[in-house]
C-alpha positions as CSV (number, residue, x, y, z in Angstrom):
1,M,0.0,0.0,0.0
2,K,1.3,3.5,-0.9
3,E,2.0,6.2,1.7
4,N,-1.3,8.2,1.0
5,E,-3.6,5.2,0.7
6,C,-5.7,3.2,3.1
7,C,-7.3,-0.2,2.6
8,C,-10.6,1.2,1.1
9,H,-9.7,4.2,-1.0
10,K,-7.0,6.6,-2.1
11,T,-6.2,9.9,-0.5
12,K,-4.1,12.8,-1.5
13,E,-2.2,15.2,0.8
14,R,-2.4,18.6,-1.0
15,P,0.1,21.4,-0.7
16,E,-1.3,24.3,1.4
17,K,-1.8,26.6,-1.5
18,E,-3.7,24.1,-3.5
19,Y,-5.9,23.2,-0.5
20,R,-6.7,26.9,0.2
21,D,-7.5,27.5,-3.4
22,L,-9.9,24.6,-3.7
23,I,-11.6,25.4,-0.3
24,N,-12.0,29.1,-1.3
25,R,-13.6,28.1,-4.6
26,L,-16.0,25.7,-2.8
27,N,-16.9,28.3,-0.2
28,R,-17.8,30.8,-3.0
29,I,-19.9,28.1,-4.7
30,E,-21.6,27.3,-1.5
31,G,-22.4,30.9,-1.0
32,Q,-23.8,31.1,-4.5
33,I,-26.0,28.1,-3.8
34,R,-27.3,29.7,-0.6
35,G,-28.0,32.8,-2.6
36,I,-30.0,30.8,-5.1
37,R,-32.0,29.2,-2.3
38,G,-32.7,32.7,-1.0
39,M,-33.9,33.8,-4.4
40,V,-36.3,30.9,-4.6
41,E,-37.6,31.6,-1.0
42,R,-38.2,35.3,-2.0
43,D,-40.0,34.3,-5.2
44,V,-37.5,36.0,-7.5
45,Y,-38.3,35.8,-11.2
46,C,-37.2,32.6,-12.9
47,T,-34.8,34.0,-15.4
48,D,-32.9,35.8,-12.6
49,I,-32.5,32.5,-10.8
50,L,-31.4,30.7,-14.0
51,V,-28.7,33.3,-14.5
52,Q,-27.3,32.6,-11.1
53,V,-27.6,28.8,-11.7
54,A,-25.5,29.3,-14.8
55,A,-22.9,31.1,-12.8
56,V,-22.8,28.2,-10.3
57,N,-22.4,25.8,-13.2
58,A,-19.5,27.9,-14.5
59,A,-17.9,28.0,-11.1
60,L,-18.2,24.2,-10.7
61,N,-16.7,23.7,-14.2
62,S,-13.8,25.9,-13.2
63,F,-13.3,24.0,-10.0
64,N,-13.3,20.7,-12.0
65,K,-10.6,22.1,-14.4
66,V,-8.3,23.2,-11.6
67,L,-8.8,19.9,-9.7
68,L,-8.2,17.9,-12.9
69,E,-5.1,19.8,-13.8
70,N,-3.7,19.3,-10.3
71,H,-4.5,15.6,-10.4
72,I,-2.8,15.1,-13.8
73,R,0.3,17.1,-12.8
74,S,0.7,15.3,-9.5
75,C,-1.1,11.9,-9.1
76,V,-1.1,10.8,-12.7
77,V,2.5,11.8,-13.4
78,R,3.7,10.2,-10.2
79,D,1.9,6.9,-10.8
80,I,3.1,6.7,-14.4
81,R,6.7,7.3,-13.3
82,E,6.2,4.5,-10.7
83,G,4.9,2.2,-13.5
84,N,1.3,2.2,-12.4
85,E,-0.4,2.6,-15.7
86,E,-3.8,1.7,-14.5
87,T,-4.0,5.3,-13.4
88,L,-4.5,6.2,-17.1
89,D,-7.5,3.9,-17.3
90,E,-8.9,5.7,-14.2
91,L,-8.2,9.1,-15.8
92,V,-10.0,8.1,-19.0
93,A,-13.0,6.8,-17.0
94,V,-13.2,10.1,-15.1
95,L,-12.9,12.1,-18.3
96,H,-15.8,10.1,-19.7
97,K,-17.9,10.9,-16.6
98,L,-17.0,14.6,-16.8
99,M,-17.9,14.8,-20.5
100,K,-21.5,13.5,-20.2
């Protein structure tokens, strides 16, 4: 078993800057979601809510891009260098899910 793995799933220890960036992005997205909920509770006009939902989708897509890039540059590169090519199969499977 590798250093950052347990018996049931993989884990990744992130550098502090990467961790802070991801958490900040998620906090903003969470705030946007709460804002949308508030709009629904206040009976805001549908198109105004839809615009905010589109903004959340864009923020989630941006989060995915950053996380995917970090994953490729760290986990995937490391595993390939260590001869663990099944990581490529895992990456392809994830890309298929992301592109649905």
